[in-house]
C-alpha positions as CSV (number, residue, x, y, z in Angstrom):
1,X,-0.1,0.1,0.0
2,X,2.8,2.3,0.6
3,X,4.0,2.4,-2.9
4,X,0.6,2.9,-4.2
5,X,0.0,5.9,-1.7
6,X,3.3,7.4,-2.8
7,X,2.8,7.0,-6.4
8,X,-0.7,8.7,-6.1
9,X,1.0,11.6,-4.2
10,X,3.7,12.0,-6.9
11,X,1.7,14.0,-9.4
12,X,1.1,16.8,-6.9
13,X,4.8,16.8,-5.8
14,X,5.9,20.1,-7.6
15,X,2.9,21.9,-6.2
16,X,3.6,20.7,-2.8
17,X,7.3,21.5,-3.0
18,X,6.5,25.3,-4.3
19,X,4.3,25.5,-1.3
20,X,6.8,24.0,1.4
21,X,4.3,21.2,2.1
22,X,6.0,17.8,3.0
23,X,4.0,14.6,2.9
24,X,4.8,12.0,5.4
25,X,3.5,8.5,4.9
26,X,3.3,6.0,7.8
27,X,2.0,2.5,6.6
28,X,3.3,-0.2,9.0
29,X,3.2,-4.0,7.8
30,X,0.3,-6.1,8.8
31,X,0.9,-8.2,11.8
32,X,-0.1,-11.4,10.0
33,X,0.0,-11.9,6.3
34,X,-3.7,-12.9,6.1
35,X,-5.6,-9.5,6.2
36,X,-6.3,-7.8,3.0
37,X,-7.9,-4.6,2.2
38,X,-10.7,-4.9,-0.2
39,X,-10.1,-2.1,-2.8
40,X,-10.6,-1.8,-6.7
41,X,-7.3,-0.2,-7.8
42,X,-9.0,2.2,-10.2
43,X,-11.6,3.4,-7.9
44,X,-8.9,3.9,-5.1
45,X,-6.7,5.6,-7.4
46,X,-9.5,7.9,-8.5
47,X,-10.7,8.7,-4.7
48,X,-6.9,9.4,-3.7
49,X,-6.3,11.5,-6.7
50,X,-9.3,13.7,-5.9
51,X,-8.2,13.9,-2.2
52,X,-4.8,15.1,-3.2
53,X,-6.2,17.5,-5.8
54,X,-8.2,19.0,-3.0
55,X,-5.2,19.1,-0.7
56,X,-3.0,20.8,-3.4
57,X,-5.6,23.7,-3.2
58,X,-6.6,24.0,0.2
59,X,-3.5,22.9,2.3
60,X,-2.0,25.6,4.4
61,X,1.6,26.5,3.0
62,X,4.5,25.0,5.1
63,X,2.4,22.5,7.0
64,X,2.9,18.8,6.6
65,X,0.3,16.3,5.4
66,X,0.3,13.0,7.4
67,X,-1.0,9.7,5.9
68,X,-1.2,6.9,8.3
69,X,-2.5,3.4,7.7
70,X,-4.2,1.7,10.7
71,X,-4.3,-1.8,9.0
72,X,-4.1,-4.0,12.1
73,X,-7.4,-2.5,13.3
74,X,-11.0,-3.4,12.4
75,X,-12.2,-1.7,10.3
76,X,-8.8,-1.0,8.5
77,X,-8.3,2.7,8.2
78,X,-6.3,5.1,6.1
79,X,-6.2,8.6,7.8
80,X,-5.1,11.8,6.0
81,X,-4.2,14.8,8.6
82,X,-3.6,18.4,7.3
83,X,-4.2,21.9,8.1
84,X,-6.3,23.3,5.5
85,X,-9.1,25.8,4.8
86,X,-11.6,25.2,7.4
87,X,-14.5,22.9,7.1
88,X,-16.9,23.9,9.6
89,X,-18.6,21.3,11.8
90,X,-22.1,21.5,10.3
91,X,-20.5,21.0,6.9
92,X,-18.6,17.7,7.6
93,X,-21.4,15.7,5.8
94,X,-22.5,18.2,3.1
95,X,-18.9,18.7,1.9
96,X,-19.4,15.2,0.2
97,X,-22.5,16.4,-1.7
98,X,-22.4,17.0,-5.4
99,X,-21.9,20.5,-6.2
100,X,-21.5,21.6,-2.6
101,X,-18.6,24.1,-2.1
102,X,-17.5,24.7,1.4
103,X,-18.4,28.1,2.7
104,X,-14.8,29.0,3.5
105,X,-13.2,27.8,0.2
106,X,-14.0,31.3,-1.3
107,X,-12.2,31.7,-4.7
108,X,-10.0,28.5,-4.3
109,X,-13.1,26.3,-5.2
110,X,-14.6,26.1,-8.5
111,X,-17.3,23.3,-8.7
112,X,-17.6,21.4,-5.4
113,X,-17.3,18.1,-7.1
114,X,-14.2,16.6,-5.7
115,X,-15.0,15.2,-2.3
116,X,-18.3,14.0,-4.0
117,X,-16.3,11.8,-6.4
118,X,-14.2,10.5,-3.5
119,X,-17.2,9.4,-1.4
120,X,-18.8,7.8,-4.4
121,X,-15.6,6.0,-5.8
122,X,-15.1,4.7,-2.0
123,X,-18.6,3.6,-1.6
124,X,-18.5,1.4,-4.8
125,X,-15.7,-0.5,-2.9
126,X,-17.9,-0.6,0.4
127,X,-15.4,1.9,2.0
128,X,-16.4,5.0,3.9
129,X,-14.9,8.4,4.2
130,X,-15.5,11.1,7.0
131,X,-13.9,14.2,7.9
132,X,-13.2,15.5,11.3
133,X,-12.6,19.2,12.1
134,X,-10.0,19.1,15.0
135,X,-10.1,22.6,15.7
136,X,-8.8,26.1,14.3
137,X,-5.4,26.6,13.6
138,X,-4.5,29.9,12.0
139,X,-5.6,32.6,9.5
140,X,-3.7,33.3,6.4
141,X,-4.6,35.4,3.2
142,X,-7.9,35.9,4.5
143,X,-8.7,32.2,4.9
144,X,-9.5,30.4,8.2
145,X,-7.4,27.1,8.4
146,X,-8.3,24.2,10.7
147,X,-6.8,20.9,11.3
148,X,-8.7,18.1,9.6
149,X,-8.5,14.4,9.8
150,X,-10.0,12.6,6.7
151,X,-10.8,9.0,7.7
152,X,-11.2,6.1,5.1
153,X,-12.6,2.9,6.4
154,X,-12.0,-0.2,4.2
155,X,-13.9,-3.7,4.5
156,X,-11.6,-6.5,5.4
157,X,-11.3,-9.8,3.3
């Protein structure tokens, strides 16, 4: 999984480098070799690409993005933590709706389709995604930034 995640973040490397954003990937080995994450590679690639397309627009310059896999838990999880333009508590579900543009996104957002695609693609694999706002971080360039944790839960085989 680590190679897949690294490969999927690679197209955004130049943009993150320009903005001094480091991506830290922490994917431990499974305790036994028997557990497998049920994913469709094409759908997973589409979902992950959309997440990082959003991150390339909304993450705060100079702050790391942490990707952590919790593969020895049930359900298995992939968590992405970042400081990005605030998604308010009352938007944590609607942000995944087709056409919904977060109220703090301002001119950074065009259509409000990215996270809808993420949820749809993951849902086709019986995976779930949620976002948690873990509190206000700072303000920069007239945008409010909060710490967010995107949590993807996978079905185990």
